[in-house]
C-alpha positions in Angstrom: 0.0 0.0 0.0 1.2 3.5 -0.8 2.5 5.5 2.2 3.2 8.8 0.5 1.0 11.2 -1.5 3.3 10.8 -4.5 3.3 7.0 -4.4 -0.5 7.1 -4.2 -0.6 9.2 -7.3 1.8 6.9 -9.1 -0.4 3.9 -8.2 -3.4 5.8 -9.7 -1.5 6.6 -12.9 -0.3 3.0 -13.3 -3.8 1.7 -12.9 -5.0 4.0 -15.7 -2.1 3.2 -18.0 -2.5 -0.5 -17.5 -6.1 -0.3 -18.6 -5.2 1.8 -21.6 -2.4 -0.6 -22.6 -4.7 -3.6 -22.2 -7.1 -2.0 -24.7 -4.4 -1.3 -27.2 -2.9 -4.7 -27.1 -6.3 -6.4 -27.3 -7.2 -4.4 -30.4 -3.9 -5.3 -32.0 -4.3 -9.0 -31.2 -7.9 -8.9 -32.7 -6.6 -7.2 -35.8 -3.8 -9.8 -36.2 -6.3 -12.6 -35.8 -8.6 -11.1 -38.5 -5.7 -10.7 -40.8 -4.7 -14.3 -40.3 -8.1 -15.6 -41.0 -8.4 -13.5 -44.2 -5.0 -14.8 -45.4 -6.0 -18.4 -44.6 -9.2 -17.9 -46.6 -7.2 -16.6 -49.6 -9.3 -13.5 -49.9 -6.7 -11.1 -51.4 -8.7 -7.9 -51.1 -9.8 -8.5 -47.5 -6.4 -9.8 -46.5 -4.8 -6.5 -47.8 -7.2 -4.4 -45.8 -6.9 -6.4 -42.6 -3.1 -6.5 -42.9 -3.0 -2.7 -43.1 -5.3 -2.4 -40.1 -3.2 -4.9 -38.1 0.0 -3.1 -38.9 -1.6 0.2 -37.8 -2.9 -1.2 -34.5 0.4 -2.9 -33.8 2.4 0.3 -34.4 0.0 2.3 -32.3 0.5 -0.1 -29.5 4.2 0.1 -29.9 4.1 3.9 -30.0 3.0 4.1 -26.4 4.2 1.7 -23.7 1.8 -1.1 -24.4 4.2 -3.1 -26.5 7.9 -2.8 -27.5 8.8 -1.6 -31.0 10.7 -4.8 -31.6 7.9 -7.1 -30.7 5.5 -5.1 -32.9 7.9 -5.2 -35.8 8.4 -9.0 -35.3 4.6 -9.6 -35.4 4.3 -7.4 -38.5 7.1 -9.3 -40.3 5.6 -12.7 -39.5 2.2 -11.5 -40.6 3.4 -10.2 -44.0 5.4 -13.4 -44.6 2.2 -15.4 -44.7 
């Protein structure tokens, strides 16, 4: 438990940031899943659209502190390989 005013504030900030990061990572994972299903279905048009969306969401997650840039880049690379 926080004993100082500054540590209480830090705990509040971390709680908010954790919730925001969870939303960003969840959106990225959903977009990656949609792209993988479109690629597996061999639908070229839909695969291109969902791939762009997945790349965008992954880079937005990496832009903040939700995900590291290297892990986002790795996921994008693996996704574009398929």
